[in-house]
N, C-alpha and C positions, 0 to 999 in steps of 0.2 A: 504493500500500500504506500510505503514511503517513496519507492521508485515511481509510482503512479503520480504522486504530487510533484516530483521532479520533472516528469514528463510535461506536466502542465506549466510548470514554472519556466522551463526552457522554451516551450511553445510560445509563451507570452513574449519572449525576448524579441521576436521578429516584429513586434508592433512598432518599435521605435525607430525604424528606418524610414526615411522619406520615400514617397512614391518614385521620385527621381533616382534615388539610390537603388531601389529595387530594379529599375529598368537598366541601369548602367553597370552595376557591379556583378561579380560572380556570386553564386550562392554563398561561398565561404566568406568573402569580404563583407557581404551584406549581414550575415549572421554575426560575424565578429564585431562589426561596427555597432549594430543594434544591441548586441549582448553587453558590450562595454557601457553603453548609455543606459541600459536598464538599471544598473546598480545605482547610478546617480539619481534616476527618477524615483526609485524606491526610497532612497534616503530622503528625498524632498518630501514625499508623502509622509514618511515616518516623522519627520521634523514638525509637521503640522499637527500631529498628535490626534486630534479629534476626528471622529467619523471616518476612520481609515478605510473601511471596506467600501463605503459609498464612493469615496474618491478613487479607489482602485477600479471600481466598476466603470466609472466615467472615463478613466484612462483607457480601459479595455475597449469601450465602445468607440472612442474616437481614434485610438492609435493602433489597436491590435486587429480588430475585425477586418479593416480594409486590406490587411496583409496576409490574411488566411483565405485559401480558396474554399470559401464556405459552400458554394454551390457544388463543387466537385466532391467535397467531403460529404455533403448531404446525400447526393445520389449514390455514393459508395455505401453510406450507412443503410440506405434503403434496400440494397442488394436485390434479391429476386422480386421484391414488392414494387420496384420502380415501374414495372409494366402494368401494374394493377391500379395505380392511382391516377386521378385526373389532374389537370394543370393547377386548379385551385388548391388541391390537397398538397401538391408538390411545392407550390409557393409558400403555403402555410408551414410545411415541414422545414423549408430553408430558414424561414423566420424563427421557427421554434428552436432549431439547432443553433442559430446565432444567439438567441436569448440564453440558451443553456450554456454555450461556450463562455458568454460574458460573465455569468455568475461563477462558473467553474474556475475560470482563470483568475478572477478576483480572489476567490477562496484560496487558490494555490499560492498567490503572491503573499497572502497573510502569513504563510509558513516559511518564507525566505529568511534565513538567519546568517547570511554572509558567506555561504559556501563558494569556493572558487570554481569557476567554469573555464575549462580549457577547450579551445576550438582547434581541431586537427586539420591542417590544410590537406585537401585531397589531391590526388594525381590528375584526375580528369576535371572537366569543366561543364559537364552536363550538356554536351552538344546535341543529344537526342531529345532535348526538352525536359529531361528528368535529371535530378541530381541528388546526391546524398552527402551530408556533411556530418562527420563524427565529432562528438564533444565528450568531454569527461567532467564529471562532477567530483571534486576533491574536497574531502572534509577530514581534518586531522583525527587519527584514531579509528577511521572507518574505511571500509573497502571503497575503492574508486568505482563509480557507476558510469558505465558506457551508455551514451545516448546517441542515436543517429537521426538527424533531421532528414525528412524526405520532402523534396521540393519539386514543383513542376512549373514550367514557363507557360503563361497563358497567351492568348492570341495577341495581346498588346506587347508581349515581350517581357512582362513583369514576372519575376520569380515569386512564388507564393508557397508557403508550407501547407502540406496536406496530411502529413503523418509524422509520428515519432516512433522509434523502435528503441526500447530500453531493455538491456540484457536479453536481446533476442525476441522481445514481445512487442508486437505492433499495437499501438493505442487504437488505431483506426479499426483493425481487425477485431480486437477485443470488444470495442463498442458496437461494431456492426453485428456481431453475434447476438448481443443483448437486444439491440433495436429490432432486428429481424424476428427474433422470438417473441418480442412484446407485440409487434404489429400482428403477427399470426394469432396471438392470443386475444387482443382487444380491438384491433383495427387501427388504421392510420390516424383517424380523427382523435381518438383517445390518447394516442401517443403524442400527437401534437400538443394537446392540452397538458399532458404530464410534463413535457419538456419546457413548455412556456411557464408553467406554474412554478418551476424552480427559480425563475427570475424574480 
């Protein structure tokens, strides 16, 4: 469960790059730049003291969500159900996933305690439109946690994160299994309500 929180914490890091940076930099340089800036922004929120979670949620909405391929993630989460739903349900699901991610990432940031994050420069540059960037979370006295960012380049040429793999476990795949099972059990409309309610 601790590795899962680190998933979300690192996923949040991509929020802090500008759209221009996302278009012009390699996935590695983008993640490195925004990761370094993340720690400055967390410190600024910490210094303000009051209502920290609400402030982190606002940061997520304005800085993170535009840098995640929310539509791609949403359709991946739907799995086999993507063919069964109508356009209105699909749009509602994308909105529900965005609301869910906003709260989840804000919660994850609440647990950040100054762990060191190292970005490992890859050999390739994602010439096929997909790229992976390895990172390590280092905390004194504890085993190093390996995390791999999965990114894809959209039609505008912007790199966006769509998955994280920690210690060999894909966050997207794990959540997909949960969502697919839940839709089979209660239907897409109920799942949309449940995801939105978490916000």
